[in-house]
Steps between C-alpha positions, in 0.01 A plus 500: 500500500568865569806603691380638835675830447362541149148444619536770761676742268238508223271797537123463483363667188160569348456456124177654361307359209138497380373252761661648810827456690735207521653464850811287506574332835840341447540396864232234443595434136150584386329760281153634554279731293322751717222727373555871541269709715372675184524418124808655337439736207775535245555804282526316170523158338869555442549541872296187567711307245817623674384360835405167339846464348659575840277245666584224248870569552455485873322163476793359304746621767277362775484154341878492466536583868249238607639215285753384764223456757305274263779248478510214746852571630678442828791683656855410413578142609834586661350792690216283627742233617706765683192642668385155614845439648474839672151420634619166641664699781187704574173300538311826552515578129259226385608513136348219295709322235186437292428871455673750274768657719429844350171493691659412833477743787780752481627395154512722190604391151586681181278486190745331265680195628293475817812552705461579868600863546351577840495326838316704763400311816530738798356405837439130423661366819801351319758351737860399438767581245440624146527189275768508231241378246397864478816564296357299209233763432733675258234736361400634840464877503344564840521310827309577820541267800444762770322454834583133540726300733781427258838453664863424428725652235394570143566218252826539309457698178138580593504844340772452241306211341224727374569710193168684508440549873390854576305452825591315819337531841621271781403730786361388836660157520793366705749462218865530597845515346645770278378704210572332163824606336335532158158643428322496163552813294126497427408529868263787563329409825668363814380454858707295745366682808407332831724196478822383665746593224843611620838604366590833348359705215740446211578772249476249212141423589405866496648544153261238362194667648482821303135455403388326817135517604349376825167333558291644776470203737141588583374493141455208260715498189202492266383828643832654403486353150154642447610844619815500285318403183155653521578820685856547385622527861803291586663427838808691600858370455581374849723267699333345806712279725358629827451295817789258451845464657721677249813650652785722390466837335295627208726524192552866411451407136133416550383827351737497200443134413121524535415854383135412443448380856185647651438311826801339669382324817782360719321543833502248786844352439841518670665747264775718642715796407374831372225561250685558172478822305354487156131456567460871440610449141217252437245709318247213507531417871160515669541287815815439703449248780804406710345475846589265786858426406823610667585801286713772657609847398268766368218517250667541158525872433431454129159341558336831409594430137245220475224734392251219438539355851165453673585279799824508700509229767817453711370402849664275756864566416778694675503811284645812660548871435228747414224469243633715220279786381562376144257218565219753467590545133316180407182639344319164469579362847192352667650312794817563700569211740820540702402374846718285723836656419733738682424809296566828680438866445161647423228418254588677171358851519393483134306175547194687373641490147389135491147599410399145402622342824248259653713311753778637722654250743804630686439335838766338720788727405690781672325796346456825692355841438138591431247404239600701191224742406539408133355158587162673483544505121491119484124505464481143368665357812312200643750350744740701718711294741777677692492311832810418708711803412595819685269737318352780705341842513142604564283263304225760470736720296457262209184541291364157409192635323650474150567126546140407433588156362699396809375169642779397740715725720769358729715750692550284810818498710629845411518828691202692366346741751192715540136411459325289239483708180143580398607495136561126535129441542430646156664193341172317458661188352706415809452146626803472731692745721796421725647789701618291795816577702536869429459812713143583408261647755158649547157353434380259235275728303146432374632590155631143476143393430543658156700187408218255425732224374745503793563143613843506668598763756814493715579800722679320783792634702423871472343734755141528386244591764128478577440128465121526544464739211740300285309175545165665440627644173681192374208271577313668212753385238295217355781333304763507774646152555835575667544761774829554687498778761728364775741720698283812484248670731735504798351558847145511365197336655354224291133557408268290709222465245517273202543637150302371204647447156821324399288216361756399240811533718727195467812603687540751778801625688360755740479615860133420539247412766411135467128567538497612138626174366162328488406731214793384284383175339787481251794571731758220508831681565511714814816654642463685830854438622744758637235725649393570857179300504384379841221285631427140418477288188180615327248228422412692184831391351394137517180579308653655188329303220802488270717356778235253608398354163717383212205545267470870589877544476515349152242752386655816642867426417455459126563864405827682434692756698531822305851557636720195549624379836861385523652254743798736534382853413852644518622270222411496133356153468292395207333257741209721585152422617217665312217269596322492833497121483878509552460665839470252788187536716659652808445666836787704646455632856868499599669770709198648675375511861229235466429286804261237631456150367504384139137397444412145400293654217828561317445156352222646284749662260527190283658666196774699675864431404689738729423578865742733679415595861858549617629771737181565694377414851274204424468264796332171577551185296539440128155400368498152352246634248794645304541146367176560305685754282601233251637749246734668747856547374642740759414527869688747719384548860843573642580761769172487689398375849357166393518203738402135502600256230524510124193312371609172343218538246706766322703215352209446259571833325671349196569832326658668803854594399577790735425478871608687813387498862829645628516708819184399680440295819414171331555166671501125431654309207514640150254307281639247256389390157404683186670830437634518857797290393614788278478803732831619649601573856443873445125435464485406871776694673412724793267235649713350782246231586453359154685171459579242239665542161597740361527677838796422723287395796424141607136415562455371860172400657406730785181558693510867419724765355601815684359803319828664413811338652839660481780331316682441833196330653460283194862377530449414868186301421684302236777412747252389767326267260791357303789519750413208731384279216807551285729480802346170604530348151811634338629783706453869463787543252368246254162668521652825373652315205167338423329839511752643251448209262126550513545872434703424188234266365230763549720769343535300179125528446502877501385667182610838375231759565257604236443866435156609612400799297209655321436385152444856384607845604206734456544866413 
């Protein structure tokens, strides 16, 4: 039997002779004679004789290679026994003892002693610890157990037991414990990423990893073997221990002990201290990934010496000081990712020297100044994200026209002024633009229609004007799915007539007349809060198809957001939301001047998760039809003029986790059962005639309730009712004691308030 690697390394060759071509297909251990398209003519008999001799020699070699496959042999007995012991822990493997183990799924053997040299079973649903029987496979050269559910520490001597091991991939499991003290000197490929390993990175381990190579976790090992052998392209020497719980500092000797290191990936750990110097002396370094740790200090000043560096990724740390101009001396740099730090100063003025730059992410820092004009020279730039800084200047002074490959631009939450630059609309590849929370003004120009692929547009919190013109223009963007225009168009009259278009709009945060909403069949996230809207609750809101039907919602929320939405946009969190399906179907009408009753038709919005009507002037009673919103997770109708009782049917809302009716004129007992046992006192405060736990008021049967009694009148009523009774039975003094005891019992049932907040902050 052929060794798997040998079979993939042999090149396919054509050997001509009189009858045609011989095509050797070693992957199926078969040879086939294929006729040529045309008869071959040879110059002389001597030439013909030469080809015949070559062919006979080739046949001899072929027979020698195929002899092992003709023998009726099985894999090594000890290896088979070890594999069966291994499989006893994992029923998913379905390895049969009656079949040659070299033909089992995921097993590779050599072509001599039929020893097992490869075990590659990623993504097989394996649960539990790694069995120690694996140590008996002494000829093992590569091991891939990635994308399973393996847990616990590594078996003792797991790696030191193998003399020939060059490949190991244990990524995407839940393995824990420490890195092994001793690693095989033959090790070339290592991936321990996305586990629960802890401890520190020891210098001794680094010294044994001089020729380390990492397996791309998204590619099968056999693909790599084929590429190495057939195409002569090998993976890069790399150390990948990302997404674990390693602590401590990075040993400064990492660069001297592993001079061939190409891709060190220590991201998503708990590493501290400063980033050591020395990476600049690594002539082979191509990727440096140290993001989302606790590194402090500055970016190493010698990093410009790593002339082969293509990707520098240091986000989510606490790095300070300025971005040194020397960083622009990296001629091969393609991505510079430094967001989520405390970097100050300006963007390097010579940034344009990075002519190959495709991604520049400097958002969530403390940068100031203007966009450097040399940035126009980065003509290969595809992503430019500078949001949440203090950058300023007239945005129209920058010429975007040379950035014709730009697809995503995010300059939100800065201090840019002026009008929208016309040169921006010459970037035909743009799919997403965020310019929210700046000092921009003027009209939204028709030139924006020159961006046929624009899908995400956020211009909120500026001072744009002419809302009618803006909506008429934007409605013609056929691929627009997300539109955020809130906090603009101040003191303008909303257009009375409906506007066609916006057929693919999924989420909208806009000051908009509700009569338009019937033409938005895909809308499921609508934020109209913090405006000055007046009038009643529009019936059109209850007829939005995506909020009324789960089937429609499932269809429209399956696409991705071009720019991510963060739970906390001011913080560098890798927990970002790129898919519309992650956004909760929601209606925000809070902090307006809406009045009238909440219509019973509100119960039509079956798929809604968040309903926020707080801080308005809604009156009347709470519709019991809200109990039909079975997917509701948050209901906030606080600070209105609602009266009557809280419908007891709301107790059937099993997913309701955040609830507030505070500061209304509600009466009667608070409902019991279901989720109502979990809501705190703060959910009901400001309603003096609500009673029962968790309020502090006793529930007493009365023929009627005064509309709005004062606290003094309420105390007098209580004395009139309870005074004679308690005096007759036990005396007035004992009654006070009894009241205090009852108060203490009720107080013990109080629950700390939940925080009612929006799931997302849109900009």
